[in-house]
VMD Tcl script that draws the C-alpha trace (Angstrom):
set ca {
  {-7.37 40.57 -52.26}
  {-5.72 38.16 -49.80}
  {-7.95 39.48 -46.93}
  {-11.13 38.83 -48.78}
  {-10.01 35.66 -50.77}
  {-7.32 34.26 -48.91}
  {-7.44 30.99 -46.18}
  {-10.55 30.59 -44.41}
  {-12.30 33.49 -46.48}
  {-15.58 31.92 -45.57}
  {-15.38 33.11 -42.13}
  {-16.13 36.43 -43.36}
  {-19.43 35.63 -44.97}
  {-21.69 35.70 -41.83}
  {-20.52 39.12 -40.89}
  {-20.91 40.43 -44.39}
  {-24.45 38.96 -44.72}
  {-25.30 40.14 -41.33}
  {-23.75 43.51 -41.96}
  {-25.95 43.85 -45.21}
  {-29.25 42.78 -43.71}
  {-28.53 45.41 -40.65}
  {-27.92 48.28 -42.96}
  {-31.11 47.37 -45.03}
  {-33.06 46.89 -42.04}
  {-31.95 50.44 -40.53}
  {-32.44 52.21 -43.75}
  {-36.17 50.86 -44.17}
  {-37.03 51.48 -40.64}
  {-35.60 54.70 -40.18}
  {-36.98 56.15 -43.62}
  {-40.44 54.66 -42.44}
  {-40.53 56.52 -39.17}
  {-38.88 59.60 -40.76}
  {-42.51 60.10 -42.25}
  {-44.23 59.82 -39.07}
  {-44.30 62.84 -36.66}
  {-44.45 62.79 -32.90}
  {-47.70 64.07 -31.27}
  {-45.49 66.62 -29.37}
  {-44.36 68.22 -32.44}
  {-40.86 68.45 -31.05}
  {-37.92 68.32 -33.37}
  {-34.90 66.04 -32.49}
  {-32.85 69.17 -31.16}
  {-35.60 70.21 -29.13}
  {-36.12 66.85 -27.71}
  {-32.28 66.36 -26.96}
  {-32.27 69.65 -25.34}
  {-35.24 68.91 -23.14}
  {-33.52 65.50 -22.12}
  {-30.16 67.14 -21.24}
  {-31.56 70.02 -19.42}
  {-33.76 67.82 -17.18}
  {-30.74 65.94 -16.35}
  {-28.88 69.02 -15.53}
  {-26.81 68.89 -18.39}
  {-27.57 72.42 -19.66}
  {-23.79 72.97 -20.35}
  {-23.92 70.46 -23.23}
  {-24.56 72.10 -26.59}
  {-26.66 70.60 -29.28}
  {-25.27 71.28 -32.67}
  {-26.15 70.68 -36.21}
  {-23.60 68.40 -38.29}
  {-23.65 67.69 -42.13}
  {-24.43 64.04 -43.55}
  {-26.98 61.52 -42.84}
  {-27.05 59.47 -39.81}
  {-23.76 61.36 -38.59}
  {-25.38 61.73 -35.15}
  {-23.10 61.26 -32.15}
  {-22.04 62.56 -28.82}
  {-18.57 63.59 -28.30}
  {-17.51 62.94 -24.86}
  {-14.16 64.78 -25.00}
  {-15.92 67.97 -26.44}
  {-18.93 67.30 -24.16}
  {-21.18 68.20 -27.16}
  {-24.03 66.43 -28.93}
  {-24.20 66.60 -32.72}
  {-27.29 65.86 -34.86}
  {-27.40 65.32 -38.56}
  {-29.49 67.97 -40.11}
  {-32.44 65.50 -40.95}
  {-32.46 64.73 -37.20}
  {-31.82 68.21 -35.90}
  {-34.66 70.03 -37.40}
  {-36.79 66.84 -38.25}
  {-40.04 66.49 -36.09}
  {-40.28 62.72 -36.81}
  {-40.19 59.45 -34.43}
  {-36.92 58.80 -36.28}
  {-35.34 62.37 -35.44}
  {-36.65 62.34 -31.89}
  {-35.63 58.67 -31.61}
  {-32.25 59.10 -32.64}
  {-31.62 62.41 -30.83}
  {-32.75 60.65 -27.61}
  {-30.24 57.80 -27.95}
  {-27.24 60.25 -28.45}
  {-28.55 62.17 -25.16}
  {-28.39 58.64 -23.78}
  {-24.71 58.66 -24.28}
  {-24.50 61.97 -22.41}
  {-26.38 60.53 -19.52}
  {-23.86 57.52 -19.23}
  {-20.97 59.86 -19.12}
  {-23.11 61.85 -16.33}
  {-23.57 58.61 -14.55}
  {-20.02 57.36 -14.77}
  {-21.37 54.26 -16.45}
  {-18.70 51.83 -16.18}
  {-19.06 50.16 -19.88}
  {-19.21 53.67 -21.40}
  {-15.77 54.85 -19.39}
  {-14.00 51.39 -20.48}
  {-15.09 52.05 -24.02}
  {-13.64 55.81 -23.68}
  {-10.31 54.29 -22.57}
  {-10.09 51.97 -25.44}
  {-10.66 54.73 -27.91}
  {-6.99 55.93 -28.43}
  {-5.47 52.47 -28.63}
  {-8.25 51.53 -31.24}
  {-7.41 54.34 -33.50}
  {-4.00 53.11 -33.60}
  {-4.78 49.28 -33.83}
  {-7.01 49.95 -36.83}
  {-4.22 51.19 -38.81}
  {-1.47 49.03 -37.58}
  {-2.72 45.36 -37.30}
  {-3.00 44.36 -41.00}
  {0.40 45.51 -42.01}
  {1.99 43.78 -39.20}
  {0.11 40.57 -39.87}
  {0.93 40.35 -43.52}
  {4.55 41.51 -43.15}
  {4.88 38.66 -40.55}
  {3.41 36.17 -43.06}
  {6.00 37.56 -45.79}
  {9.13 37.49 -43.50}
  {8.72 34.19 -41.84}
  {11.85 33.10 -39.84}
  {12.13 34.23 -36.38}
  {10.59 37.62 -36.56}
  {7.57 36.72 -38.87}
  {5.45 34.59 -36.11}
  {6.20 37.39 -33.45}
  {4.90 40.12 -35.87}
  {1.77 37.83 -36.53}
  {1.16 37.33 -32.89}
  {1.58 41.15 -32.25}
  {-0.96 41.79 -35.08}
  {-3.60 39.36 -33.49}
  {-3.21 40.91 -30.22}
  {-3.53 44.40 -31.72}
  {-6.77 43.16 -33.71}
  {-8.14 41.51 -30.26}
  {-8.15 45.14 -28.76}
  {-10.39 46.04 -31.80}
  {-12.66 43.08 -31.28}
  {-12.76 43.93 -27.54}
  {-13.93 47.39 -28.54}
  {-16.79 45.94 -30.70}
  {-17.94 43.72 -27.76}
  {-18.02 46.61 -25.25}
  {-19.68 48.94 -27.60}
  {-22.87 46.52 -27.92}
  {-23.80 46.91 -24.33}
  {-23.02 50.61 -24.35}
  {-25.49 51.30 -27.21}
  {-28.04 49.21 -25.84}
  {-27.88 51.05 -22.63}
  {-28.06 54.28 -24.25}
  {-31.38 53.43 -26.24}
  {-32.87 52.17 -22.87}
  {-32.05 55.48 -21.28}
  {-33.39 57.40 -24.25}
  {-36.76 55.52 -24.19}
  {-37.00 55.67 -20.50}
  {-36.64 59.57 -20.76}
  {-38.89 60.20 -23.87}
  {-41.73 58.51 -22.10}
  {-41.03 59.77 -18.61}
  {-40.72 63.55 -19.85}
  {-43.86 63.14 -21.90}
  {-41.78 63.82 -25.14}
  {-43.42 60.77 -26.91}
  {-46.51 58.90 -26.00}
  {-46.52 55.33 -24.68}
  {-47.98 54.11 -27.81}
  {-45.13 55.96 -29.82}
  {-42.39 54.41 -27.92}
  {-43.00 51.13 -29.81}
  {-41.95 52.74 -32.92}
  {-39.21 54.57 -31.27}
  {-37.90 51.24 -30.18}
  {-38.08 49.86 -33.88}
  {-35.87 52.54 -34.93}
  {-33.49 52.14 -32.06}
  {-33.18 48.47 -32.40}
  {-32.77 48.53 -36.22}
  {-29.64 50.73 -35.37}
  {-28.30 48.55 -32.80}
  {-28.34 45.70 -35.17}
  {-25.36 47.42 -36.90}
  {-23.29 47.20 -33.80}
  {-24.26 43.38 -33.59}
  {-22.80 43.01 -37.08}
  {-19.81 44.99 -36.26}
  {-19.18 42.45 -33.30}
  {-19.85 39.38 -35.10}
  {-17.53 40.54 -37.97}
  {-14.95 41.54 -35.48}
  {-15.07 38.00 -33.78}
  {-14.95 35.93 -36.81}
  {-12.08 37.81 -38.39}
  {-10.17 37.45 -34.97}
  {-10.82 33.68 -35.35}
  {-9.87 33.59 -39.03}
  {-6.41 35.32 -38.18}
  {-5.62 32.82 -35.39}
  {-6.52 29.86 -37.70}
  {-4.14 31.43 -40.48}
  {-1.25 32.02 -37.95}
  {-1.80 28.21 -36.77}
  {-1.56 26.89 -40.32}
  {1.41 28.97 -41.04}
  {3.15 27.59 -38.02}
  {2.37 24.07 -39.19}
  {3.67 24.74 -42.69}
  {7.18 25.85 -41.15}
}
mol new
graphics top color blue
foreach p $ca { graphics top sphere $p radius 0.5 }
foreach p [lrange $ca 0 end-1] q [lrange $ca 1 end] { graphics top cylinder $p $q radius 0.2 }
display resetview
């Protein structure tokens, strides 16, 4: 309750509204082009397989996974996972999403710097996401000499999460750029269809923009709470 309605709660509103808009936009755009087939007639799995094979990545499997929009590339397993809807689907949405995830595999192959940096931060973010809030509130409760130190530590940890969100944005946009480039170059979609693919991928990218904005504003809020706490002591 304190997190949502404590001091400077209004800083959470822009990220919340942007997040809601991004999800609505993604759902509407994705569902719209889920009903529009590609002229090539390829499924998402077939499009991903073609992109990977042409790039010399035949060793990377394309596998089906449960859920909706759970599509992702796992750089540790070196495997691409597509939700059933996109694995079997032969729509603009399915092919666009599959190509985007293939774009991440191409990033790893090219040793794209931002992709490598993002991967380096993954272990830290897994720990940070669980630790920062407990440390921050414990610092507020304890006060004294140890409290401010815990608060600063929590803010530092959350800053790592914010950096991760900032780095994620160019990584996702670059994956989409590579996806659209490969789809047209390999003839998997026609140039006219690439406009629709762009709409789907741009809508998906908005969710990452919302995540970054939310993280930055939350970091700012934590800093302001910490400063206010210092003044009250």
